[in-house]
C-alpha positions as CSV (number, residue, x, y, z in Angstrom):
1,M,85.6,114.0,86.1
2,I,89.5,114.4,85.7
3,P,91.5,115.9,88.7
4,N,94.0,118.7,88.5
5,N,97.7,117.6,88.2
6,F,99.2,116.8,91.6
7,E,102.3,115.3,93.0
8,Y,101.9,111.8,94.5
9,I,104.3,110.7,97.4
10,R,104.1,107.5,99.5
11,A,104.9,107.7,103.1
12,N,106.1,104.7,105.0
13,S,105.9,105.9,108.5
14,V,103.9,108.3,110.7
15,Q,107.1,110.5,111.0
16,E,107.6,110.5,107.3
17,A,104.0,111.6,106.7
18,L,104.3,114.4,109.1
19,Q,107.6,115.7,107.8
20,L,106.0,115.7,104.2
21,L,102.8,117.5,105.6
22,S,105.2,120.1,107.1
23,Q,107.2,120.4,103.8
24,K,104.3,120.6,101.5
25,G,102.1,123.0,103.6
26,D,98.5,123.5,103.0
27,G,98.6,122.2,99.5
28,A,99.0,118.7,100.8
29,R,96.3,116.1,101.5
30,L,96.6,112.7,103.1
31,L,95.3,109.6,101.3
32,A,94.2,106.7,103.2
33,G,91.4,104.4,101.7
34,G,90.6,107.2,99.0
35,H,86.8,106.9,99.1
36,S,86.4,110.5,100.3
37,L,89.3,112.3,98.7
38,I,89.6,110.7,95.2
39,P,85.7,111.5,94.3
40,A,86.3,115.1,95.5
41,M,89.5,115.5,93.5
42,K,87.7,114.0,90.3
43,L,85.0,116.6,90.6
44,R,87.6,119.3,91.5
45,L,86.0,120.0,94.8
46,N,89.4,119.3,96.3
47,A,92.5,120.1,94.3
48,P,95.6,119.3,96.4
49,E,99.0,120.0,95.0
50,T,100.5,116.9,96.8
51,V,98.7,113.6,97.8
52,I,100.5,111.8,100.6
53,D,99.6,108.0,100.4
54,I,99.7,106.8,104.1
55,S,97.8,103.5,103.2
56,G,100.7,101.3,103.9
57,I,101.7,102.5,107.4
58,Q,101.4,99.2,109.4
59,E,101.7,100.8,112.6
60,L,98.2,102.5,112.1
61,A,96.5,99.2,111.2
62,S,96.1,97.5,114.4
63,I,93.4,96.8,117.0
64,R,94.2,96.4,120.7
65,R,92.4,96.1,123.8
66,D,93.9,97.3,127.1
67,G,91.8,96.8,130.1
68,D,88.6,98.8,129.6
69,R,89.7,100.6,126.4
70,L,89.7,99.6,122.9
71,H,92.3,101.1,120.6
72,I,91.8,101.1,116.8
73,G,94.5,102.4,114.5
74,A,93.4,105.1,111.9
75,L,93.9,102.8,109.0
76,V,91.9,100.0,110.2
77,T,89.3,99.3,107.5
78,H,85.6,99.1,107.9
79,R,85.7,95.5,106.9
80,T,88.4,94.7,109.7
81,V,86.2,96.6,112.3
82,E,83.1,94.5,111.1
83,T,84.9,91.1,111.2
84,S,87.3,91.6,114.3
85,D,86.8,89.2,117.2
86,E,88.2,91.8,119.5
87,V,85.8,94.5,118.4
88,K,82.8,92.0,118.6
89,S,83.6,91.1,122.2
90,S,84.6,94.6,123.4
91,C,82.2,97.0,121.7
92,P,80.0,95.1,119.3
93,V,78.0,98.0,118.1
94,L,81.1,99.1,116.1
95,S,81.1,95.9,114.3
96,E,77.3,96.1,113.6
97,A,77.7,99.5,112.3
98,A,80.8,98.9,110.1
99,A,78.7,96.2,108.3
100,L,76.2,98.9,107.2
101,I,78.8,101.2,105.4
102,G,78.7,101.6,101.8
103,D,79.3,98.3,99.9
104,P,82.1,95.5,100.1
105,L,84.5,97.7,97.9
106,V,84.1,100.7,100.2
107,R,84.4,98.5,103.5
108,N,87.5,96.8,102.1
109,R,89.4,100.0,101.4
110,G,87.8,102.8,103.6
111,T,89.4,103.4,107.0
112,I,88.0,104.6,110.3
113,G,90.5,107.4,110.4
114,G,89.7,108.6,107.1
115,S,86.0,108.6,107.7
116,L,86.4,110.8,111.0
117,A,89.0,113.2,109.4
118,H,86.6,113.7,106.3
119,C,83.6,114.4,108.8
120,D,81.0,113.8,106.2
121,P,77.6,115.0,107.7
122,A,75.9,111.9,106.7
123,A,78.8,109.4,107.7
124,D,78.3,106.6,110.2
125,Y,81.5,106.5,112.5
126,P,81.0,110.1,113.7
127,A,77.8,109.1,115.3
128,L,79.3,106.0,116.9
129,T,82.4,107.8,118.1
130,L,80.3,110.8,119.7
131,C,77.8,108.4,121.2
132,L,80.4,106.1,122.8
133,G,82.4,109.0,124.1
134,A,85.5,108.0,122.0
135,E,88.7,109.8,122.1
136,I,90.7,110.7,118.9
137,E,94.5,110.6,119.0
138,A,95.9,113.4,116.7
139,T,99.7,113.5,116.0
140,G,101.3,116.5,114.6
141,P,104.6,118.4,114.7
142,S,104.5,119.0,118.4
143,G,103.6,115.5,119.2
144,S,100.3,113.8,120.0
145,R,97.3,115.0,121.9
146,T,93.9,113.3,122.6
147,I,90.6,115.1,121.6
148,A,87.3,114.0,123.0
149,A,84.7,113.2,120.4
150,D,82.6,115.9,121.9
151,D,85.1,118.5,120.8
152,F,86.4,116.9,117.5
153,F,83.4,117.4,115.3
154,V,83.2,121.2,114.6
155,G,81.0,121.5,111.5
156,M,80.5,120.4,107.9
157,F,83.6,118.7,106.7
158,E,85.2,120.3,109.6
159,T,87.1,118.9,112.6
160,A,89.4,120.1,115.6
161,L,92.5,118.6,113.6
162,Q,95.2,121.5,113.4
163,S,97.3,122.2,110.2
164,G,100.0,119.3,110.0
165,E,98.1,116.7,112.3
166,M,96.8,113.5,111.2
167,I,94.6,111.0,113.2
168,T,96.7,108.1,114.4
169,R,94.3,106.2,116.8
170,V,90.7,106.1,118.0
171,T,89.9,104.8,121.5
172,F,86.5,103.4,122.5
173,P,85.2,102.1,125.9
174,V,84.8,98.6,126.5
175,L,81.1,98.1,127.1
176,G,80.7,96.4,130.4
177,K,77.9,94.8,132.3
178,G,74.9,96.8,132.3
179,T,75.9,99.0,129.4
180,G,74.4,98.5,125.8
181,A,74.7,100.4,122.4
182,A,73.0,100.2,119.1
183,Y,73.0,102.0,115.8
184,E,70.1,102.3,113.4
185,K,70.0,104.4,110.2
186,F,67.7,105.0,107.2
187,S,70.1,104.5,104.3
188,H,70.2,106.2,101.0
189,P,69.5,103.5,98.4
190,A,72.4,104.4,96.3
191,S,75.2,105.4,98.7
192,R,74.1,103.9,101.8
193,F,75.0,107.0,103.6
194,A,72.6,107.9,106.4
195,V,69.6,110.0,105.4
196,V,69.4,109.8,109.1
197,G,71.3,107.7,111.6
198,V,71.0,107.4,115.4
199,A,73.5,105.8,117.8
200,A,72.7,105.4,121.7
201,M,74.5,104.0,124.6
202,V,72.6,103.2,127.7
203,T,73.9,102.2,131.1
204,L,71.3,100.9,133.7
205,D,71.6,100.8,137.4
206,G,70.9,97.8,139.5
207,G,67.2,98.7,139.5
208,G,66.9,98.8,135.7
209,N,66.8,102.5,135.4
210,C,68.9,104.5,133.0
211,N,71.8,105.8,134.8
212,S,73.6,107.3,131.8
213,V,72.5,107.9,128.3
214,R,74.2,109.3,125.1
215,V,72.6,109.7,121.9
216,A,74.1,110.9,118.6
217,I,72.4,111.8,115.4
218,T,74.0,111.8,111.8
219,G,72.5,112.9,108.5
220,A,70.1,115.5,110.0
221,G,72.3,118.5,110.3
222,P,75.6,120.0,109.0
223,S,77.5,117.9,111.4
224,V,76.9,115.0,113.8
225,F,75.4,116.1,117.2
226,R,74.3,114.9,120.5
227,A,70.6,114.8,121.3
228,T,71.0,116.2,124.6
229,K,67.3,116.7,125.3
230,V,66.7,113.0,124.6
231,E,69.5,112.0,126.9
232,Q,68.1,114.3,129.7
233,A,64.6,112.9,129.2
234,L,65.7,109.3,129.4
235,T,68.2,109.7,132.4
236,G,66.6,108.1,135.5
């Protein structure tokens, strides 16, 4: 339960973090809340040569609504998502789901960007991100790019992030009239990870029929996935 020796560096900006990632190469790992990386290091499942602490980068810790889009910085904690009035009014299912993550210690330190980058097959946020059709902003040496949630989750602990990139923002739709979303999970009693979790978003037309349906499942496979047959059966 003791990690290998490593170099610790604290980055004060996104640009500094990217420069350090470029300098240190594949042996470097980013540290946000630490609830994914540190346990893996203690078990020596992950043995980075350099740990770059980005937890103090304030530009990544804001929540902002812009029209019909809700922008959440990568370092926003689960607890902040849970309690944010902006999140509750714009996309309440995110607040409800954040309240189900781990325990108070995890929610006060863990971050939305860290959870998505880690891509645990039983994590909660990937299901919400995929169900809601969110977009992940990744910033790297060549600038920023936007990755659709449908393209972001590649496999077990594997995402579409490229070497030298970091998540800087996640953008969700504001749920308008006629659209609702929910998340339910069967939790592991110790970790509160999802043994299985299901997120669904439904948009009704004027006659009360399902005009659009998205369903995402976590905990039941090597990575989060869309239940496309369920979506097709419910549409209309």
